[in-house]
LOTORRO-811227 format. One line per 10 residues: number of its first residue (from 1); for each residue z, y, x of C-alpha. Coordinates in Angstrom, 2 decimals. Example, Ala and Ser with C-alpha at 12.3 -4.5 7.8 and 13.67 -1.06 7.14 Angstrom:
// residues 2
1 = 7.80:-4.50:12.30  7.14:-1.06:13.67
//
This chain:
// residues 349
1 = 152.09:-1.38:49.45  152.76:1.09:46.65  150.70:0.89:43.49  149.27:4.22:42.47  149.16:5.24:38.83  145.38:5.66:39.06  145.07:1.94:39.78  146.59:1.13:36.39  144.17:3.47:34.62  141.08:2.22:36.42
11 = 141.73:-1.52:36.87  141.59:-3.82:33.82  144.01:-6.33:35.34  146.64:-3.68:36.00  146.10:-2.45:32.46  146.82:-5.93:31.10  149.96:-6.18:33.21  151.09:-2.75:31.97  150.48:-3.76:28.33  152.42:-7.03:28.73
21 = 155.29:-5.29:30.52  155.50:-2.61:27.84  155.36:-4.96:24.83  157.65:-7.56:26.46  160.26:-4.88:27.17  160.21:-3.72:23.55  160.43:-7.33:22.40  163.44:-8.12:24.59  165.30:-4.98:23.50  164.68:-5.84:19.87
31 = 166.21:-9.30:20.30  169.19:-8.27:22.49  168.30:-10.48:25.42  171.23:-9.20:27.39  173.43:-11.31:25.07  171.53:-14.57:25.57  173.93:-17.25:26.66  171.59:-19.83:28.20  168.36:-20.31:30.08  167.05:-22.33:27.14
41 = 167.41:-19.31:24.86  165.50:-17.16:27.34  162.70:-19.73:27.61  162.48:-19.98:23.84  162.31:-16.19:23.66  159.37:-16.24:26.06  157.80:-18.98:23.93  158.04:-16.83:20.80  156.66:-13.81:22.66  153.66:-15.90:23.79
51 = 152.91:-16.70:20.15  153.05:-13.02:19.27  150.89:-12.17:22.29  148.33:-14.82:21.27  148.16:-13.26:17.83  147.52:-9.80:19.32  144.80:-11.17:21.61  143.19:-12.97:18.67  143.05:-9.66:16.83  141.73:-7.93:19.92
61 = 138.86:-10.27:20.76  137.84:-11.55:17.32  138.71:-8.76:14.89  138.26:-5.64:17.03  134.46:-6.15:17.20  134.38:-5.89:13.41  135.94:-2.43:13.70  134.17:-1.08:16.79  130.78:-2.81:16.74  129.97:-3.46:13.08
71 = 132.02:-0.44:11.93  133.64:-2.13:8.94  137.23:-0.84:8.92  138.07:-2.21:5.45  137.07:-5.74:6.48  139.04:-5.39:9.72  142.14:-4.24:7.82  141.98:-7.17:5.39  141.52:-9.75:8.17  144.31:-8.16:10.21
81 = 146.73:-8.38:7.28  145.69:-11.99:6.70  146.29:-12.79:10.38  149.72:-11.14:10.28  150.69:-13.22:7.23  149.48:-16.48:8.81  151.29:-15.96:12.11  154.43:-14.82:10.27  154.46:-18.11:8.35  153.94:-20.05:11.60
91 = 156.88:-18.29:13.27  159.06:-18.74:10.21  158.35:-22.47:10.07  159.07:-22.82:13.80  162.48:-21.15:13.43  163.33:-23.65:10.71  162.94:-26.58:13.07  166.10:-28.43:14.10  165.59:-27.64:17.80  166.26:-23.93:17.16
101 = 169.39:-24.27:15.03  171.80:-24.22:17.98  170.07:-21.42:19.94  171.53:-17.91:20.07  168.02:-16.51:19.86  167.99:-16.69:16.07  171.69:-17.01:15.23  171.76:-14.19:12.70  170.57:-15.12:9.23  168.28:-12.14:8.88
111 = 166.48:-13.17:12.08  165.49:-16.43:10.44  164.06:-14.76:7.35  160.36:-14.50:6.65  160.49:-10.68:6.45  161.97:-10.54:9.94  159.14:-12.68:11.32  156.60:-10.53:9.47  158.09:-7.38:11.03  158.09:-9.05:14.48
121 = 154.42:-10.02:14.24  153.35:-6.63:12.93  155.52:-4.64:15.37  154.39:-6.64:18.41  150.78:-6.28:17.30  151.15:-2.51:17.25  152.96:-2.45:20.61  150.20:-4.50:22.27  147.12:-3.06:20.58  148.13:0.60:20.85
131 = 147.99:0.84:24.68  144.92:-1.44:24.71  143.10:0.99:22.42  144.24:3.93:24.56  142.96:2.24:27.72  139.72:1.29:25.99  138.97:4.86:24.93  140.03:6.11:28.36  137.49:3.79:30.02  134.77:4.84:27.56
141 = 135.52:8.52:28.14  135.63:8.07:31.91  132.37:6.13:31.93  130.64:8.81:29.88  132.06:11.51:32.14  130.87:9.71:35.27  127.44:9.15:33.72  127.23:12.84:32.81  128.27:13.87:36.34  125.75:11.46:37.85
151 = 123.02:12.78:35.58  123.93:16.37:36.44  123.90:15.52:40.15  120.47:13.92:39.78  119.23:17.03:38.01  120.72:19.27:40.72  119.07:17.19:43.45  115.78:17.40:41.59  116.10:21.17:41.24  116.98:21.50:44.92
161 = 113.95:19.40:45.78  111.77:21.83:43.85  113.55:24.94:45.11  113.31:24.11:48.82  109.48:23.96:48.96  109.47:27.11:46.82  111.67:28.93:49.35  109.55:27.58:52.21  106.40:28.82:50.48  107.83:32.33:50.03
171 = 109.23:32.51:53.55  105.92:31.62:55.15  104.20:34.17:52.96  106.63:36.73:54.35  105.98:35.55:57.90  102.24:35.72:57.31  102.50:39.31:56.06  104.55:40.36:59.10  102.17:38.66:61.54  99.27:40.70:60.14
181 = 101.10:44.00:60.55  103.04:43.27:63.75  101.50:40.32:65.60  103.59:40.97:68.73  106.79:40.25:66.75  105.59:36.90:65.47  107.32:34.67:68.09  110.75:36.19:67.40  110.18:35.99:63.68  109.18:32.36:63.89
191 = 112.53:31.70:65.57  114.34:33.48:62.73  112.40:31.48:60.15  113.29:28.25:61.96  116.98:29.20:61.71  116.58:29.76:57.99  114.86:26.40:57.65  117.63:24.69:59.62  120.28:26.08:57.30  118.22:25.01:54.31
201 = 117.86:21.44:55.58  121.51:21.11:56.65  122.89:22.48:53.39  120.53:20.49:51.20  122.73:17.37:51.29  125.94:19.32:50.69  127.48:20.05:47.34  129.16:23.20:48.63  129.04:25.37:51.74  131.32:28.16:52.87
211 = 130.61:31.53:51.32  130.50:33.01:54.83  127.59:30.71:55.81  125.75:31.52:52.60  126.14:35.28:53.15  124.95:34.91:56.74  121.89:33.07:55.45  121.20:35.85:52.93  121.64:38.47:55.65  119.12:36.67:57.88
221 = 116.63:36.54:55.05  117.08:40.25:54.31  116.57:41.07:58.00  113.32:39.13:57.88  112.19:41.17:54.88  113.14:44.38:56.70  110.74:43.40:59.45  108.00:43.05:56.87  108.50:46.03:54.55  111.31:48.05:56.12
231 = 108.96:50.86:57.13  108.16:51.67:53.47  111.11:50.18:51.59  114.70:51.34:51.42  116.69:48.12:51.77  120.46:47.96:51.23  122.68:44.93:51.70  126.41:45.39:51.22  128.89:42.52:50.95  132.66:42.72:50.56
241 = 134.87:39.62:50.42  138.61:39.96:49.90  139.44:36.74:51.76  136.93:35.46:54.29  136.54:31.72:54.90  138.48:30.98:51.70  135.65:30.31:49.27  132.86:27.81:48.84  129.63:27.98:46.88  126.69:25.77:46.02
251 = 124.06:26.30:48.77  121.14:28.66:48.13  122.45:29.60:44.70  121.92:33.36:45.10  118.81:33.54:47.21  116.34:33.24:44.31  117.52:36.54:42.80  117.14:38.26:46.17  113.74:36.69:46.82  112.61:37.82:43.41
261 = 113.66:41.41:44.15  111.59:41.56:47.35  108.63:39.71:45.90  108.18:41.91:42.85  109.84:45.11:44.08  107.76:45.56:47.22  104.33:44.50:45.98  102.79:47.96:46.39  102.09:50.39:49.22  104.18:53.14:47.63
271 = 107.81:53.77:48.54  110.20:51.30:47.00  113.78:50.08:47.25  115.84:46.90:47.07  119.61:47.15:46.74  121.87:44.11:47.06  125.62:44.29:46.49  127.88:41.25:46.76  131.62:41.55:46.11  134.30:38.89:45.83
281 = 137.78:39.66:44.46  140.27:36.92:43.60  137.45:34.38:43.70  135.28:36.33:41.26  131.83:36.81:42.77  129.67:39.66:41.54  126.05:39.83:42.63  124.29:43.07:41.75  120.61:43.31:42.69  118.41:46.28:41.86
291 = 114.77:46.67:42.85  112.16:49.27:42.02  109.14:48.37:39.94  105.97:49.82:41.49  103.77:51.92:39.27  100.68:50.13:40.52  101.44:46.51:41.25  99.27:44.13:43.18  98.93:40.52:42.17  101.87:38.46:43.37
301 = 101.52:34.76:44.09  104.38:33.15:42.19  105.22:29.56:41.27  107.84:30.79:38.78  110.14:27.97:39.92  112.89:29.70:41.88  114.51:31.82:39.19  114.16:29.19:36.48  115.65:26.47:38.65  118.52:28.69:39.74
311 = 119.46:29.42:36.13  119.34:25.69:35.36  121.59:25.02:38.38  124.04:27.66:37.13  124.13:25.95:33.74  124.75:22.55:35.29  127.44:23.72:37.71  129.29:26.31:35.63  128.28:25.56:32.05  129.26:28.66:30.10
321 = 131.70:29.87:32.75  129.41:32.48:34.26  127.58:35.59:33.11  124.03:36.56:34.00  122.61:39.84:32.78  119.00:40.73:33.62  117.68:44.13:32.58  114.21:45.54:33.10  112.75:48.94:32.37  109.69:50.83:33.58
331 = 111.23:51.75:36.94  113.89:49.18:37.85  114.76:45.51:37.57  118.51:44.78:37.57  120.34:41.47:37.98  124.10:41.13:37.40  125.63:37.74:38.09  129.34:36.99:37.83  130.93:33.61:38.51  134.20:32.11:39.68
341 = 134.12:30.58:43.16  136.03:27.48:44.22  138.55:27.77:47.01  138.69:25.41:49.96  141.39:22.82:49.39  141.00:22.85:45.59  139.59:19.82:43.83  136.59:20.27:41.67  137.56:20.43:38.06
//
């Protein structure tokens, strides 16, 4: 079974193995192991490496906390230098023992010197601690990233939980208004509302849905509004997508802007209009919504949740990678939203 690179980055045991393999390879190259003449020399080389490895682990578990937890770098540096000196003396004294005189491992005179042992201890310490520190910061960064993603997902779920009842409230208000004007159409409209509710429930647990499904949902909602105010309101819905079935979008991300246009743009008996334009080119979605502002407005029941929550969702999903421009004057209310859609088959960045 092949070992994936991700396993090394995520698993502490694989990280330890990678650190040992890296430092041991450097150590063997430094001491020319390919020239060792006996098994005894190889075993002694492993013995010396174990001493160096023990020194690095001592620094890691006993001195690192001084640097990372108590944040005293000067104290850590002094203790590290002291540890290097102590272990260098230990190695030097070991090489002076009679049992090592006939081994190839330290045949050269400079390899028996104290400075050589000092360089070995210090070099091995760097070779072992460097990847350990890299892995440590990688785990910290990954943990923080996962915690941030989890927190964002919790916030998104909370916002969806608030938005769904809000949409349900507005939809039934629409259905109520239609039933008063055209009671004979109520059964068919109830069926349409049930389809909207089904989409809402099915998409609620999904992170993304196809753009085609989302546009079909928006179209169904607009048709419902046409039944209610179409006789006195000029309603336009135009959508153009350069590549159908290629894009995905967070469910019910656009509907709040469209709901808002109908809610506040048609709250009077006078003639009014709502214009909705949706275009997608090279993954760039542009939502342009314009609605008239009645001269004499009636009171509109509003929870003020939908638009606020949608903007918060945009911030959580896209950060600063979207533009939202809302303009209002005496006659019109204009919303311009631009964002980059994900394509099916692409991983979320």
